[in-house]
C-alpha positions as CSV (number, residue, x, y, z in Angstrom):
1,M,189.2,-36.3,-76.9
2,A,191.4,-39.5,-77.5
3,C,193.9,-39.5,-79.7
4,Y,194.4,-43.0,-81.6
5,V,197.5,-43.8,-83.6
6,P,198.5,-46.8,-85.6
7,A,200.2,-49.2,-83.1
8,D,202.9,-50.5,-86.0
9,C,204.1,-46.8,-86.4
10,G,207.2,-46.3,-84.4
11,S,208.5,-42.8,-84.5
12,R,205.9,-41.9,-86.5
13,R,203.4,-42.7,-83.7
14,I,205.2,-40.0,-81.4
15,S,204.9,-37.7,-84.4
16,L,201.2,-38.2,-84.9
17,A,200.7,-37.9,-81.1
18,L,202.2,-34.2,-81.1
19,A,200.3,-33.3,-84.0
20,M,196.7,-34.9,-83.4
21,V,196.2,-34.4,-79.8
22,V,193.4,-31.6,-79.1
23,L,193.8,-30.0,-75.6
24,V,190.5,-28.7,-73.9
25,A,192.1,-26.2,-71.9
26,G,194.7,-23.6,-72.1
27,C,197.9,-22.9,-69.9
28,G,196.3,-19.7,-68.0
29,S,192.7,-21.3,-67.6
30,R,191.0,-24.7,-67.6
31,Q,187.8,-23.3,-68.6
32,Q,188.9,-22.0,-72.0
33,S,188.7,-24.6,-74.9
34,Q,191.7,-24.0,-77.7
35,Y,193.5,-26.3,-80.3
36,V,197.2,-26.4,-79.7
37,T,199.1,-25.0,-82.9
38,Y,202.5,-25.2,-84.4
39,E,203.4,-21.7,-83.2
40,S,202.3,-22.3,-79.7
41,L,204.3,-25.7,-79.5
42,A,207.3,-23.9,-81.1
43,K,207.1,-21.6,-78.7
44,I,207.2,-23.8,-75.5
45,L,210.0,-25.5,-77.4
46,S,212.0,-22.6,-77.7
47,E,212.1,-22.3,-73.9
48,E,216.0,-23.2,-72.5
49,S,214.4,-25.5,-70.2
50,T,212.8,-27.5,-73.1
51,K,215.8,-27.3,-75.1
52,K,218.2,-28.9,-72.1
53,G,215.9,-31.7,-71.9
54,V,215.6,-32.6,-75.7
55,A,219.5,-32.3,-75.8
56,E,219.5,-34.5,-72.5
57,S,217.6,-37.1,-74.8
58,I,219.6,-37.0,-77.7
59,I,223.1,-37.5,-75.8
60,E,221.5,-40.4,-74.2
61,A,220.1,-42.0,-77.4
62,A,224.2,-41.7,-78.6
63,R,225.7,-42.8,-75.3
64,I,223.8,-46.2,-76.0
65,R,225.0,-45.8,-79.7
66,A,228.5,-45.8,-78.8
67,E,228.1,-48.3,-76.1
68,V,227.0,-50.8,-79.0
69,Q,229.7,-49.3,-81.6
70,D,232.2,-50.2,-78.7
71,R,231.1,-53.7,-78.2
72,I,231.1,-54.6,-82.0
73,T,234.8,-52.7,-82.0
74,E,235.9,-55.3,-79.4
75,L,234.5,-58.4,-81.1
76,S,236.1,-57.4,-84.3
77,R,239.4,-57.1,-82.2
78,Q,238.7,-60.4,-80.8
79,A,238.1,-61.9,-84.1
80,L,241.6,-60.8,-85.5
81,T,243.4,-61.7,-82.9
82,A,242.0,-64.8,-82.3
83,K,244.8,-67.9,-82.5
84,T,242.1,-70.3,-83.5
85,V,239.4,-70.6,-86.4
86,E,237.0,-71.6,-83.6
87,E,237.5,-68.7,-81.6
88,R,237.7,-66.2,-84.8
89,T,234.2,-67.6,-85.9
90,K,232.8,-67.1,-82.8
91,A,234.0,-63.4,-82.3
92,V,232.8,-62.8,-85.8
93,M,229.4,-64.4,-85.6
94,A,229.0,-62.5,-82.1
95,A,229.7,-59.1,-83.8
96,C,227.3,-59.8,-86.9
97,E,224.5,-61.0,-84.6
98,L,225.0,-58.5,-81.9
99,D,222.1,-58.6,-79.3
100,V,220.0,-55.4,-79.5
101,S,217.1,-56.8,-77.9
102,S,217.9,-54.0,-74.7
103,L,217.7,-51.4,-77.4
104,K,214.3,-53.1,-78.5
105,D,213.3,-52.8,-75.1
106,T,214.1,-49.1,-75.1
107,L,211.7,-48.7,-78.0
108,L,209.2,-50.2,-76.5
109,A,209.5,-48.5,-73.3
110,I,209.2,-45.2,-75.1
111,Q,205.8,-45.8,-77.1
112,K,204.7,-47.4,-73.7
113,A,205.5,-43.8,-72.2
114,V,204.1,-42.1,-75.4
115,E,200.8,-43.7,-75.1
116,I,200.6,-42.9,-71.3
117,S,201.0,-39.2,-72.0
118,A,198.6,-39.4,-75.1
119,E,195.9,-40.7,-72.4
120,N,197.0,-38.1,-69.8
121,L,196.4,-35.4,-72.5
122,A,193.1,-37.1,-73.5
123,N,191.9,-36.4,-70.0
124,V,192.8,-33.1,-69.2
125,N,189.1,-32.0,-68.8
126,T,188.0,-35.0,-66.6
127,C,187.1,-34.0,-63.3
128,G,189.3,-36.5,-60.5
129,Y,191.7,-37.6,-63.2
130,K,195.1,-38.2,-61.9
131,R,198.3,-37.5,-63.9
132,V,200.0,-41.2,-64.2
133,R,203.9,-40.5,-64.0
134,V,206.2,-42.8,-66.3
135,V,209.6,-43.3,-64.4
136,F,212.1,-45.0,-66.6
137,K,214.0,-48.2,-65.0
138,P,217.8,-48.0,-65.2
139,G,219.0,-48.6,-68.8
140,G,216.1,-47.1,-69.8
141,R,214.5,-50.6,-70.9
142,D,211.2,-50.8,-69.1
143,V,209.1,-48.4,-67.2
144,A,207.4,-48.1,-64.0
145,I,204.0,-46.3,-63.9
146,E,203.1,-44.1,-61.1
147,P,200.0,-42.0,-60.6
148,D,200.6,-38.6,-59.3
149,F,197.9,-37.4,-56.8
150,T,198.8,-33.9,-56.4
151,R,195.6,-32.0,-56.2
152,G,194.0,-30.3,-59.0
153,P,191.9,-27.1,-59.5
154,L,188.5,-26.7,-58.1
155,Q,185.7,-26.2,-60.2
156,N,182.5,-24.5,-59.1
157,T,179.5,-26.5,-60.1
158,G,176.9,-25.1,-57.8
159,R,175.4,-28.6,-57.2
160,G,174.8,-30.1,-54.1
161,L,175.5,-33.6,-54.8
162,D,179.3,-32.6,-56.3
163,V,181.5,-33.0,-53.7
164,T,185.4,-32.5,-53.2
165,I,187.9,-33.5,-50.7
166,L,190.0,-30.6,-49.6
167,D,193.2,-32.5,-49.3
168,S,195.4,-34.4,-52.0
169,S,195.9,-37.7,-49.9
170,S,192.4,-38.8,-49.2
171,F,189.6,-41.0,-51.4
172,F,186.1,-41.5,-51.6
173,R,185.3,-45.3,-51.3
174,V,182.9,-46.9,-53.9
175,E,181.6,-50.6,-54.7
176,L,183.2,-52.0,-57.5
177,P,181.4,-55.0,-59.8
178,G,181.8,-58.0,-57.5
179,G,181.7,-56.4,-54.4
180,Q,185.2,-55.3,-54.2
181,T,186.2,-51.9,-53.3
182,G,187.4,-48.7,-55.6
183,F,188.7,-45.6,-54.6
184,T,188.3,-42.4,-56.3
185,R,188.7,-38.6,-55.7
186,H,185.8,-37.8,-58.4
187,G,183.1,-36.9,-56.3
188,C,180.4,-36.4,-58.9
189,F,177.3,-38.4,-57.0
190,L,173.9,-38.9,-58.1
191,R,170.6,-40.3,-56.8
192,D,169.5,-43.5,-58.7
193,V,166.2,-44.9,-59.4
194,T,166.4,-46.7,-55.8
195,N,167.3,-43.9,-53.8
196,K,171.1,-45.2,-53.0
197,I,173.5,-42.4,-53.3
198,V,175.8,-43.5,-56.1
199,D,178.9,-42.1,-58.3
200,A,178.8,-41.2,-62.3
201,E,179.5,-44.9,-62.7
202,G,176.5,-46.1,-61.2
203,R,178.6,-47.9,-58.4
204,C,177.0,-47.5,-54.8
205,L,179.3,-44.6,-52.4
206,L,180.5,-46.7,-49.2
207,P,179.4,-47.1,-46.7
208,K,176.0,-47.0,-48.7
209,L,173.6,-44.5,-48.1
210,T,169.7,-44.6,-48.8
211,V,167.7,-41.1,-49.5
212,P,164.2,-41.1,-48.1
213,P,162.0,-41.2,-50.7
214,E,160.1,-37.9,-50.0
215,A,163.2,-36.0,-49.4
216,V,163.5,-33.2,-51.8
217,N,167.7,-32.4,-51.7
218,V,170.8,-34.0,-50.2
219,V,173.2,-32.1,-48.4
220,F,176.7,-33.0,-47.6
221,Q,178.5,-31.2,-44.7
222,Q,182.2,-30.4,-44.4
223,N,182.4,-33.1,-41.7
224,G,180.8,-35.8,-44.1
225,A,177.5,-36.0,-42.6
226,V,174.6,-36.7,-45.0
227,E,171.5,-34.7,-44.3
228,A,168.4,-35.3,-46.3
229,V,166.2,-32.1,-46.8
230,F,162.4,-32.4,-46.7
231,G,160.0,-29.6,-48.3
232,D,157.4,-28.2,-46.0
233,G,159.5,-26.5,-43.4
234,K,160.5,-29.9,-42.1
235,A,164.2,-30.3,-40.1
236,N,167.0,-31.6,-42.2
237,R,167.7,-35.4,-41.0
238,Q,170.9,-36.8,-40.9
239,I,170.7,-40.1,-42.8
240,G,174.3,-41.1,-43.1
241,Q,178.0,-40.2,-42.8
242,I,180.8,-40.4,-45.6
243,E,184.0,-41.9,-44.7
244,L,187.3,-41.5,-46.5
245,A,190.4,-43.7,-46.8
246,S,194.0,-43.1,-47.3
247,F,197.2,-45.0,-48.0
248,R,200.3,-45.3,-46.3
249,N,201.9,-44.9,-50.2
250,P,199.1,-44.1,-52.6
251,S,201.6,-44.2,-55.5
252,G,201.5,-47.9,-55.4
253,L,197.8,-48.1,-56.0
254,R,197.0,-49.3,-59.2
255,V,194.7,-47.8,-61.9
256,E,191.6,-49.4,-62.3
257,Q,189.7,-47.3,-64.8
258,W,190.2,-43.6,-65.4
259,T,189.5,-42.0,-62.1
260,T,189.0,-45.1,-60.1
261,F,192.2,-47.0,-58.1
262,R,192.5,-50.5,-56.3
263,Q,194.9,-51.1,-53.5
264,T,198.0,-53.2,-54.0
265,E,200.5,-54.7,-51.9
266,A,202.6,-51.7,-52.4
267,S,199.6,-49.5,-51.8
268,G,199.4,-51.1,-48.3
269,P,195.8,-51.4,-46.7
270,P,193.5,-48.0,-46.8
271,K,192.8,-46.4,-43.5
272,V,189.5,-45.2,-43.2
273,G,188.0,-42.2,-40.9
274,K,185.9,-39.1,-40.9
275,P,186.6,-35.8,-43.0
276,G,188.2,-33.4,-41.0
277,E,189.4,-36.0,-38.4
278,D,192.9,-38.2,-37.7
279,G,194.5,-36.3,-40.9
280,F,191.8,-36.2,-43.1
281,G,190.8,-33.5,-45.3
282,E,187.0,-32.0,-44.6
283,I,184.8,-32.3,-48.1
284,Q,183.4,-29.3,-49.5
285,S,179.7,-29.9,-51.9
286,G,179.1,-27.5,-55.0
287,F,182.9,-28.3,-56.5
288,L,184.4,-30.8,-58.1
289,E,188.5,-31.1,-58.3
290,S,189.5,-31.0,-62.1
291,S,192.2,-33.1,-63.6
292,N,195.9,-32.3,-62.4
293,V,197.3,-33.1,-65.9
294,E,199.3,-30.1,-67.3
295,P,198.8,-29.8,-70.8
296,W,202.3,-28.3,-72.1
297,E,204.5,-30.6,-69.7
298,E,202.9,-33.6,-71.9
299,L,203.3,-31.9,-74.9
300,V,207.0,-31.3,-74.2
301,R,207.3,-34.9,-72.6
302,L,206.0,-36.5,-76.0
303,W,208.9,-34.1,-78.0
304,K,211.4,-35.7,-75.9
305,L,210.7,-38.9,-76.2
306,K,210.6,-38.4,-80.0
307,A,214.1,-37.0,-80.1
308,W,215.2,-40.3,-77.8
309,F,213.2,-43.0,-79.8
310,D,214.8,-41.4,-83.0
311,G,218.2,-41.8,-81.8
312,V,217.7,-45.4,-80.4
313,S,215.9,-46.5,-83.9
314,K,219.0,-45.3,-85.7
315,V,221.1,-47.7,-83.3
316,V,218.9,-50.7,-84.0
317,T,218.9,-49.9,-87.6
318,E,222.4,-49.5,-87.9
319,V,223.6,-52.4,-86.3
320,H,220.8,-54.5,-87.9
321,P,219.9,-53.1,-91.3
322,Q,216.6,-53.9,-93.1
323,P,217.2,-55.5,-96.5
324,G,217.6,-52.8,-99.2
325,A,218.4,-49.7,-96.3
326,S,221.9,-47.8,-96.7
327,P,224.3,-48.9,-94.1
328,T,223.5,-46.0,-92.0
329,G,220.0,-46.2,-91.9
330,S,216.9,-44.2,-92.3
331,A,215.1,-44.3,-88.8
332,G,214.1,-41.0,-87.7
333,K,213.8,-39.6,-91.4
334,R,210.5,-38.7,-92.9
């Protein structure tokens, strides 16, 4: 279930993300649905590691605040010691119009991180979904986005056209609209009305496979051989071969849509090969790879981001108070 919150709510946006997200999976079992309660959230937030993370976020906000205040103090000193009216005026204007664009950029970066964590939580039960990591660049003014390709737990479906890759670095290839190639770990395949093997989005598996109309089933072997199964005691017949792709730097892949990725200059070109050969993992039919999102980690991350957001918001409000606001501002108070 996706979590939709207003786009202009600032810190309230993060609070709503914490309060409204519904997790379909628990800490111990991904198969058991449960709602996150404030009691369970309080428990995880009481852990020492979490307290340390929240404290670090508050300390970082305080550090930024101190840097801004030091700059204002220096400009004030320059104004008091200026020898000419022009120099004094310049220093006073600079102090009054202190550039807080870096702080505002930090707020935008934090909001972006919140959106990504909320998206991770919304896909906790999406097979093949890969958690997106947010890496804050130096100064905390922007973020880099990297998919985390740690392998998720396997889910036994017993369905022959559900296939998983038994490593964490290989991908199935699918044909995207326009003829381009997408890469995915989501191995839920179907036989469409034209007898092509396609994924859940209707995109052809590459290389393309066509099942004989008279075949009653399809079997995927661990080495990627695809066999058509016929009735009346007829022998199976190989109709194709699955090929996997891997990348020099998979973290450089661009997220195309939920479980699909595209290559980039950072990822490098794909290396293609057969399952079980040349470093590629084997495949296993009857299983799907679950999402690798850890719900509690995302909730804790949201809580830390809220603490950071509140601290930086207070700095911005104190430096540039809104009309009618008190000198100390009111950011973070609800």
